[in-house]
C-alpha positions as CSV (number, residue, x, y, z in Angstrom):
1,M,-23.3,-0.5,7.6
2,T,-20.2,1.6,7.2
3,R,-20.1,3.9,4.1
4,R,-17.2,3.3,1.7
5,R,-15.6,6.5,0.5
6,R,-13.5,6.9,-2.6
7,L,-10.9,9.2,-4.2
8,E,-9.9,9.0,-7.8
9,L,-6.4,10.4,-8.8
10,H,-4.6,10.7,-12.1
11,L,-0.9,10.0,-11.8
12,S,0.8,11.6,-14.8
13,S,4.2,9.9,-14.4
14,P,6.3,7.6,-12.2
15,E,7.5,10.7,-10.4
16,A,3.9,11.7,-9.6
17,T,3.5,8.2,-8.1
18,T,6.6,8.6,-6.0
19,M,5.5,12.1,-4.8
20,L,2.1,10.7,-3.8
21,A,3.8,7.8,-1.8
22,R,6.1,10.3,-0.1
23,E,3.2,12.5,0.8
24,L,1.2,9.6,2.3
25,A,4.2,8.1,4.3
26,P,4.4,10.5,7.2
27,R,0.6,10.1,7.8
28,L,1.0,6.4,8.5
29,S,1.5,4.7,11.8
30,P,1.8,1.1,13.1
31,G,-1.5,-0.7,12.6
32,D,-2.2,0.9,9.2
33,T,-2.5,-1.4,6.3
34,L,-2.4,-0.4,2.6
35,L,-3.8,-2.9,0.1
36,L,-2.3,-2.4,-3.4
37,A,-4.3,-3.9,-6.2
38,G,-4.0,-3.8,-10.0
39,P,-2.6,-5.8,-12.9
40,V,1.1,-6.5,-13.5
41,G,2.9,-3.3,-14.5
42,A,0.2,-1.0,-13.0
43,G,2.6,0.7,-10.5
44,K,2.0,-1.2,-7.3
45,S,5.7,-2.1,-6.7
46,H,6.9,1.4,-7.7
47,F,4.5,3.0,-5.2
48,A,5.4,0.5,-2.5
49,R,9.1,1.1,-2.9
50,A,8.7,4.9,-2.8
51,L,6.4,4.7,0.3
52,I,8.7,2.3,2.2
53,G,11.7,4.4,1.3
54,A,10.0,7.4,2.9
55,L,9.2,5.4,6.0
56,L,12.7,4.0,6.7
57,T,15.3,5.4,9.1
58,G,18.0,5.4,6.5
59,P,18.7,4.4,2.9
60,E,18.1,0.8,2.1
61,D,17.6,-1.4,-0.9
62,I,13.9,-2.2,-1.2
63,P,13.5,-5.3,-3.4
64,S,10.1,-6.7,-4.3
65,P,9.4,-9.7,-2.0
66,T,7.9,-11.7,-4.8
67,Y,9.8,-14.9,-3.8
68,T,10.1,-14.3,-0.1
69,L,6.5,-13.1,0.1
70,V,7.3,-10.7,3.0
71,Q,10.1,-8.3,3.8
72,G,10.4,-6.4,7.0
73,Y,12.1,-3.0,7.6
74,D,12.7,-0.6,10.6
75,G,10.8,2.5,10.1
76,H,10.7,5.9,11.8
77,S,7.5,5.1,13.7
78,G,8.0,1.3,14.0
79,P,8.2,-1.8,11.8
80,V,7.2,-1.7,8.2
81,W,6.1,-4.9,6.4
82,H,6.0,-5.3,2.6
83,A,4.1,-8.4,1.3
84,D,3.8,-9.4,-2.3
85,L,1.3,-12.2,-2.3
86,Y,1.4,-12.9,-6.1
87,R,2.9,-16.4,-5.5
88,L,0.9,-17.3,-2.4
89,G,-0.8,-20.6,-3.0
90,D,-3.4,-20.6,-0.2
91,P,-4.5,-18.0,2.3
92,G,-3.7,-20.6,5.0
93,E,0.0,-19.9,4.4
94,L,-0.4,-16.4,5.8
95,A,-0.3,-17.7,9.4
96,E,3.2,-19.0,8.8
97,L,4.3,-15.5,7.5
98,G,3.0,-13.7,10.6
99,L,1.2,-11.2,8.5
100,E,-2.0,-11.3,10.5
101,E,-0.1,-10.3,13.7
102,A,1.8,-7.6,11.7
103,F,-1.5,-5.9,10.7
104,G,-1.9,-4.8,14.4
105,T,1.7,-3.8,15.1
106,A,3.3,-2.6,11.8
107,I,2.7,-0.4,8.8
108,C,1.8,-3.1,6.3
109,V,1.9,-2.7,2.5
110,V,0.3,-5.6,0.7
111,E,0.5,-6.2,-3.0
112,W,-2.1,-8.7,-4.5
113,P,-4.4,-8.3,-1.5
114,E,-7.1,-10.5,-3.1
115,R,-5.0,-13.4,-2.0
116,L,-5.6,-12.5,1.6
117,G,-9.1,-14.0,1.4
118,G,-11.0,-12.8,4.4
119,M,-7.9,-11.8,6.4
120,A,-7.6,-8.2,5.1
121,P,-8.2,-5.7,8.0
122,E,-11.6,-4.0,7.7
123,D,-10.0,-0.5,8.2
124,A,-7.3,-1.0,5.5
125,L,-6.8,1.7,2.9
126,E,-7.4,0.2,-0.6
127,L,-5.4,1.5,-3.5
128,A,-6.4,0.2,-7.0
129,F,-3.8,1.0,-9.7
130,S,-4.6,0.8,-13.4
131,P,-2.9,1.9,-16.6
132,D,-4.2,5.1,-18.2
133,D,-3.9,6.6,-21.7
134,G,-0.2,7.0,-21.8
135,P,2.6,4.4,-21.2
136,E,3.6,6.1,-17.9
137,T,0.3,7.4,-16.7
138,R,-1.9,5.7,-14.1
139,R,-5.3,5.9,-12.6
140,L,-5.5,5.4,-8.8
141,G,-8.7,4.6,-7.1
142,I,-8.4,4.9,-3.3
143,S,-11.2,3.6,-1.1
144,W,-11.7,3.3,2.7
145,T,-14.4,2.9,5.4
146,A,-12.5,3.9,8.5
147,P,-13.2,7.6,9.4
148,R,-9.5,8.1,10.3
149,W,-8.6,8.1,6.6
150,D,-11.0,11.0,5.7
151,A,-8.6,13.9,6.7
152,V,-5.6,12.0,5.2
153,M,-7.4,11.6,1.8
154,R,-8.4,15.3,1.8
155,E,-4.8,16.3,2.3
156,L,-3.6,13.9,-0.4
157,A,-6.2,15.2,-2.8
158,D,-5.0,18.7,-2.1
159,A,-1.4,17.7,-2.6
160,A,-2.1,15.9,-5.9
161,A,-4.1,18.8,-7.3
């Protein structure tokens, strides 16, 4: 059985969340999937927009795909997919969206990953956002099993310190 590793971070402000996303972005490549979990207002969309903005080849509006479910972008290293599955009725609808194929060919950022059912990639990076003491502070629990994330998480922890 693969051991799950975990990193806990305190994000002191929306700017700290943005900086973390920008720090992670250049370490991602097609085939990487980030699963963003947490309650409404926990910072998932803010993080996703900052990350995607750092991955793009030029400035672009990055709306939340709450109604379209999936939005695609052209990134520096390949396609970037942003999925917001809050309104997904059934995991069977994912086949129509093409998300399962994108997991192997794009950098995928998925909000509300619990709606994926069993379709989440095993080597995905899981980011669990939660409110903290102050109105703009957040806790971020990052977990992973794929060894490839070990060095990336050490670098992120050093950058966040």
